[in-house]
N, C-alpha and C positions, 0 to 999 in steps of 0.2 A: 104387403111384401113390399122391400124397398126400393126406390130409384136410385142409381148408381147414375155421377158421372167421373169419366177419366179426363182429368181437362191438363194440358199440356202448357206449361212456360217460359219462357226463354230468359238468360241470364239477366237480362235487363230489368226484367219485369212483368215482360205483357204477355199479356193471353194468346196462347195461339191456336186454342180449338179443342172441343172435347172429343176424343176419340174412343169411347165407350163402345159405339155401335163394332167398332173393328177388331174390340178385344175379347177373349177368350184367358179361364183357367184364372179370374182374378182373384188376390189373396193379399189380406195386409192383418198388420200387427201393430199394436202399442203396447210399451211395458212402461212402467212408473219409475221415470227419471235414467231412460237411456235408450237407444237409437228405435225410431218405428221404421217397418219395412212395408214393400209394396212389390209385387211381381202380377204379371200376365202374359201372355204371347198373341202374337199379330202375325197372320198369314204373309209369306214376304211381299207376292202379287198383288194382294189389299191395300198394303199398304202404300205400295206405289201407284197404285192408284189413287189412293188419298194425298199423296204427294204432290201429284199433281194437281188435282182440284185444291189444293190450301196453296198454288202457288209456288209451290220446292220440284219442280219437276226435273231437274236437273240438276237436282242438291239434296241427294240421298240421305245425307245427314242434316239437311235444315229444319227437321222436323220435332226428330227425337233423335239425339246424342248422347254420349256419355259424357258426363261433368258438365255439359252445356245448356242441357235443360231437366227443367222441376216438373214434377208430376204432384199435382194436387187432387186430392180423393173427393167429392161431392155427394154426399146421401141425402136423399130427399131437401134438395135444395142447400144443403149447409155442408161446410167446408168441417172434413174430419182431420185431414193431415196430412201434410207434402212431403216430399221427398225426392232426394238427386237422384237423377238416372247414374248409375254407376257400371252396369254392365249390359250390353246387348250379347247374347248369344244364339249364331244360325245354326240350323239343325236341319238334315233333308229325310225326309221320309216321302219317297218319290210317290207323287210327282210333285209334292207341295215343299214348300221351304216354310219353317216359321223362326219369326226371330221373339226372344224370352230377354225381355227386359227384365232388370233388377233394380230395385232403387231403395235406397236408404236415406230415413231421416236425417235432417239441419243438424243434428249433433257431429254427425260423422265428417260434415266439415271438418274438425277440430280435431279429427282421430292422428292428421298427419299439420297439424303446428304444433310449434314448442313456444315457450316465454319464460324469459329470465326476471322476476320481479320479487318486490320484498312491501308489507304490507303490517304495520304496527296498529294491532285495536284498531282494526276497520271491522265495519259490519258485514257480516258473510255475504248478504245480498250487493252487495257496495264492489264487494272483492271479485265476484264473478260477472257483473256488468262491466268493472274496469278491463280484466280480462277483455271480454268482449272486446272493446273499445278500440284497446293494444292490439289486437289481431286484426280487428278495420285499419287502422293506421299500416300496416305495413301494403307495399306493395303488389297488389294482385291477393291482398289478402281481405278484400272485401265482399262480403256472399251477400251482403245485403239484411243481416240481423241486425235488428235493431233494439233497444230495451222496452219493454213492454210492463203490463201491470204487474204489480209486485203488493202481493199481499203477505209478504213473509219477509224472512231475513235480517228484519231489525230486534230479535230479539240476543243473536249472540254476536259480541265482537269477538274476533281472532286474528292470532298474529301468525302472519305466514312467509316463508322466504322460498322461491322457487327459483331452481337452473335449470335450463333449458328442458320445463317440467311440459307434457305432452297435456292439450288443453281440453283435451273430452277428459282424459280421468281425474284432472283439475274439477271439472264439474262434477265431476259424479261422485267424488270421494269424498266434496265439501257436503252432500247429500248423506254421505254413509255415517257421519260422527255425528254421537250424540245430539240432538237440535239441530239437527243440520238441515237444509232447507229442501222443498222437492222444487221441482221446476220443471219447463217443456216449451219446447218451440212451436208454436202457431203459424198454422196453415202459410200464412201473409209474413214468415219469418221475424215474429215477435218473441224475443225472449223474455220467460214468463218464472217469476219465482215468486211460489208461496210457506209457509208457515209449515202447513200438510194441503197437500192437493186432494180434492175430492172430496164429495160428501154424502152422509150415511141416508141412505133411501129405502124407507121403510117399506115400499110398495112394491119392492122387488122382493121377490121368495122364489128360491129355487130349492125344488125339493125330490126326492128319488124312492121309492116312485113318483111318478110326475113330471115336472118338465125338464128334468136332467134326461137326456141320451145315454149317456154313459158318465163314468166318472173312474179315478183311481186315487190311489195315495199311497203310503208307506207311513207307519208308528214304526218310529225309529230313536233309538240315541248313539246311533253311528256317530254324529257329527257334533253332538253334545261338547262345549270346552263349559266350566264355569270357575277356571283358575286360568289366567293367562298372563304370559310373560312376552312382553314385548321388547324386542330387541333394536336396538338403534342405532345408530353410527359410532365405529371406534371397534377397536379390537378387546379381546377378552375383557377381563375386567377395567378397561376404560371404556367399555362399551356404555350409553346410553339406554337405561333399562327404567322399562318402569311394567307394575304389574295392575290386575284387577281381577276382583273374586265376586262372586256371588253367595253369599254364605246360605239361603236357601235351598238354592239348588244343589251345595254340595251335601247340605245335610238329606235333602231326597234321592239324590241321583249316583254320591258317592263324589268322590273328587275327581274328577277329570280336568289336566291341565291342558295347555296348549303353549305355544312357542312361536311366536308369529314375529316375523323378522324384516326390518325397516332400515336397511343398509345406509339409506341416503339422508333418515329424518336425527336433527340433530336439535331438536326441539322439544325439552321436556315435555311441556304441555302439551303438543301435537303428539309427541309418543302415549303421552296417556290418555287423549282423548280416542287414539285408535282403539286402546286396549280394551278400554270402557265400550266401547262399539261391537268389538268381540264380544265380550260376554255377552253384551244386550242381545245379539240375535242369535245364541248359540248357548244359553242359559237350560231353555225347556225342551222338552222329547217333542221331535220335530213330527209334525203329522199334519199338511197342508194338502185339501184334497184338490187336484183339477177337475172341472166339471165341462161335457160337452152338451150343448143346448140348441134345438133345430132352430126354423126358421120364424121369427115371429115371437119366441118369448123375452126377448129383449129389442131394448130402442137405444141402438147404436148412436142417435141423436143426445140422446140423455145422460144411457152410463156409461160412464170413461174409465179408465183405470185410475187408481187413487179412492173411486170409491167403496163404501161396504154397503154388502146386501144380506140378505138373509143366507144360511145355505141349514136345508137337514137332512136326514137319511133314514130310512126306515126300513122295514124287511126283517131286519138280522139282530139283533142285541148286541153285536159285535161294529156298528154302523150307529145304534143310535146315540152313540154320543156326541155324532159329526150334527148339533145342533147348535146355531148361533150367528154370529154376524161375521163377517167376513171380509178384509180390503181387497180387492184386485189387483191384482199385480201386472199381469200379464192380456188383453184380451186378443184371441188368431181367430183373423174372420175369411171363411173360403166362400164365395161368391157365384153361382153360377150363371148360364146365360141369360137367365131368367132375372135373375137380381137375388135369386133366393140364399139367406145367410146361413152358415153352420158357423156358431160361435164356440170355441174354446176357452175356458179363462181357468187361469191361473193365480192360485191366492197368496199374496204374500212371499215367495218361490224366494229364499234367500239361499244365495251361492256364497256361503262367506271366504271360499276361497279367493274367488274373483273380489270379491270384497276388497280384502289383505293386498293383491294382488294392484289395487287401484288407488291404494292409501302408499306402496312403499316408496313410490320417488317423491313424494312429499317432505319437504325440511321446514 
């Protein structure tokens, strides 16, 4: 069984203490190229006792406050993720008052930041890091994020023009195009870029019946698209247009067309990259299982999003083809008061409408 710590850190980067013993209902999640989450609850009276012991007797927001404090989750002595406190909800169930604390990972710092900049023939990794530097230079805009380890980004050069572009979407959509890099933010606020995040873990074998507690998946062609029209800036025949198709998919599943609209995209090359990405993600039958495993099956200090593990299902002919290697897209973890874990795993869960929405305002 794991041992968890919930550390509170100040805005200035100072550790304020481990509050695990006061917290209940701990959950956390990681998603590939997306924001992490942390939630937990605290009895308000116990919290105010904690405040006095921590030197904040007359300052109820000195230890936990929205925007001003970060949470770093540690498991068996190793940091897993960091997140900023976004919301604290108070509710009464007589005679107790509960504080429900919700936190989001550092990527969400950039959900309310916008940038205007141009890059011509830059390595994609350098674009991303320069955007962070530009955000840091603005008044009140330095969240403490710094350039971290880079194992990728120098395989593709890109040309981009941004006009009041939301920075969170900018970072995510760079990862969504073909050959786009993966990225993450470390618990100590280092921005890391990878050609491909994760490793193959042959020792991790998930099986049903066996160590998989429950599962679900749908076999569907509802969202299959093998010919994409990408329509950019302009009206009618003057609009910038790019197309992309996969003939193998067309022959196997009939021609399935999709129009993706990018009203703000003016560069033909950018539009073509977006169209290629949509086809790449939607050309095949969608059949991705999600599974739940009980405590002790995964070592979450080792297994991470981006890793590839073995998944097999038996017991019925209709399940037997689920037998291969799958890349982890998301981990959702519930931790009870004894630090026992229940882990839900999603594999390559692609939401193409979300990808298009992230791409839409790129120029």
